[in-house]
N, C-alpha and C positions, 0 to 999 in steps of 0.2 A: 191647850197647846197653842202656842202662838203661830200665826201665819208667817211662813217664810217669804221674805221679800226678795224677789229675783231682780237684780239690777241689770238692765240691758246696757251692754257696752256699745258705744257709738264708734263706728270705724272712721278713723281719721286718716285720709290718704296722705302719702308722703308729700312733702312740699314739692313745688315745681322743680326746684334745684336738685333734690334727691332723685326725682323721677327721670330727669334728663341725664343724670350721672349714670344710673343703671342702664338706661336705654343705649347710651353710647358704648358702654362696656360690652353689652350683649352684641352689638353690631361688630365690634372688634373681634369678639370671639368667633362669630360666625365666619367672618372674613378669613381669619387665620386658619380655622378648621378647613375651609374650602381650599385655601392655598396648600395646606398640608396634604390633603387627599389628592389634589391634582399633582403635586410633586411625587407622592408615592406611586401614583399611576404612571407618571412619566418614567420613573426609575424602573418600574416593573416591565415597561416596554422600551428597552434600550434602543434608541435610534438617535445617533449623534445629531443628524440634521434637524429632526423634529424637536429634540430636546433643546438645542441651542435657540431655535425659534421661540419655544416656550419660555426659556430662560430670559431672553430679551424682552418678551412681552410682559412677563411678571416683574422683571426689574423696572420696566417703565411704569407699571401700575403702582408699585410700592416706592417709587422714587421720592414721593413726598414724605415718606417715613424714614427718618434718620436711622442708619445702622442696619436696615433690612436689605440684604443682598443675597442672591442665590449663587452657589458655588458652581464652577464648571466641572463636569465629569471628566476624568482622565480618559485617554484613548483606551478602548477595550480591545481584548484579544481578537474579537470578531472583526472590528474595523481594521486592525493591523493585517489580518489574513486577507480581508477584502482588498486592501491596498496592494498587497503582494500579488494577488491574482490579477488586478488591473495592470500592474507593471509587466507581468508576464504576458498578458494579452497584447499590450502595446509592443513589446519586444518581438513577439511572434508576428504581429501584423507588419512591423517594420521590416523584418527579415523576409516576409512574403512579398512585400512591395519591391524589395531589392532584387529578389529572384525574378519577379515579373519584369523588372526593368532590364535585367541581364538577358532574359529571353527575347525581349523586343529589340535590344541592341544586336544580338546575334542574328536575328532575322533581317534587320536593316543592313548589316554588313554583307550578308549573303545575297540580298537583293541587289545591292550596289555592285558587288563583284560580278554578278550576272549581267547587269546593265552595261558594265565597262569591260566585259571580257575581251572584246575585239581590241580596244585600246591597250589593255593590259598585255596582251600577247605581243603587240607592237612596241611595248616599252614606253608608251605615251601616258600611262596612268598606273597608279598603284593604290592599293587599299590595305591599310594596316590597322591593327587594334593594339592599344596600349593603355597606360594609366590615364591618359586624357580622353580616351574614347576611341572613335573611329576616325582615321585621318585619310582623306582622299587627296592625293597629289596629282595634279593635271599639268602636263607639260605645256608651257606657254607657246611652244612652237605651233601647235594646232589651234590654240585659243585666239592668239593675236598675231598681227603682222609685226615685223621688226620695229620696235620702238612705239607701237601703236597701243591704244587702250580700248578700241572698239572690237567687240567679239566677232569672230568669223561666223557666218550663218550655220555651218556644220557644228561649231562649238556651242552655239545657242541650243541646238537640238540635244546635245549631250548634257548640258547643264540642266535643261528642262526635264530630261529623263531622270536625273538624280533628284531634282526637286520633287517630282511626282512620287518617287519612292519614299521621300521623307515628309510628304505633305501631311499624313495622318499620324505622325509620331509627335511626341512632345519634347524632343531633345533640343537644347539650344544649339545653334549653328554659328560657327565663327569662320568667316572667309578671309584668308590671309593672302596678300599679294607679295611675291618675292622676286628679286632681281639678282643679277650677278653684280660684280663690283665695277663694271665698266660704266662710266658716267652716261646718263641718259642725254639724248639730244632732242632737237625739235622743240615743239611748243611746251613739252613737259620738261622743265629744266633740271630735274633731279630724279634719282631713283626712288626717293621717298614719294614724290608725287606720282610717278609712273606706277609704283606698286599699289598705292592707295586707290588710284583711279581704276586700275584693273580689278582690284578686289570689289570696288563699288559696282563695276559692270556685271560681275558674276552675281553679286548680291541682288541687283535689280531684277535679274531673271528669276531668282528664287521668289522675290516678292510678287512678280507678275504671275507666277504659277500658283499663288494663293497662300504661300507660307506666311504666317503672322510676322509682322515686323518686330514684335517683341522678342522673337526667337533669333533674330538675325543681328550679327555684329560683323562689320567690315574693318579690316586693319591693313595698313601698308607697312611692311617691315623692311623694305629695300633689300640690302645685302646682309642683314644682320642675323639671318638664320640659314646659313648655307648648308646644303646636303653634301657637297663635294668641294674639292679644292678649286678655287677660282684661277689658279695658275695655268690651267689647261682649258682648251675650248670645250672638251667633253664635260669637264667639271662645271664650267659656266653654264652650259646648256641644261644640266640637271638642276642648277640653282634657279633658273628662270622658270617659275612655276606659280600656280595658284593652288593653295591648300584649303580644303574644306574640312573643317574639324567638327565632328558630330560628338558633342559632349554627352556621352552616355553614362558617365560615372554617377553613382548614386549621391544625392544631396541629403539623404536621410541617415542619421546616426542611430545605429541600433544600441539601445540602452539596456544594460543588464537589470534584472529584477532588483528593486530596492534602490536603484540609483535614479538620478534625474539628469536630463540632457544638459551638458555643460556648454552648449552653443551649437551653431551651425556646423555642418560637416566641413572639414578642411578641403579647400580647393587644391588639387594637385599642382605642384610647382611647375611653372611654365605655362599654366593655362591662362587664357585671356577671358577674362570676364568671369576670367581665364587666361589669354595667350601671352601675357608678359610674366617673367619670373617674379615671385614674391620678393619684396624687399625686406 
């Protein structure tokens, strides 16, 4: 019986070209599998913020490969509910701030009425609340001499008392000077100048008492805002005054859930800075 001859086969490796081709294909496969599992993990843990960050990162990584893009997930019911809750929380907070502002305004009005009680009884001062806030009207008769713009010493004490009540509030203050329709004489050639300088004198006392200048506005309105008929002496006396307007109305707009603020709150007509009518 003849001897079987076993021929040994010699292993011949692939050429360098075939070896590189298979190596590159394997790297692509591993990369794509990694991206697939990362995306699956991201989808299983829905978080819009983290997913968008992941999406941007992966898009940057695959930017060199044409046609590879990740899709954006649509808004989920969970994120929509969260947005509604945030809107409701904002509306509640805005309403709470408005209520706190009203309470501070009521306290300020009460304190001012108490400080001016003696003048109010004599008809030399009045404190009213309206759409523009709190308005304190002070008769010019005890504030200034006839045709003068320098505050009387007693008047400075009264203005200082009002300033101390308002010192620790955050309400804007508008000080308006008013005159009757009789032309001013002396060094101040017109009622415009007289009313403006008188308003400035009162404003200076507020600033000296420590009220921030950013809260203060002075305006001279001459005879353009009369309280009474200038045809009588009694009416002219009422019109000669200094008005201190404490703007306590809320500047926050309460927004209903699901809506976005459409802009700043409307300033009431006739307010300056506020005090001039809206055009």
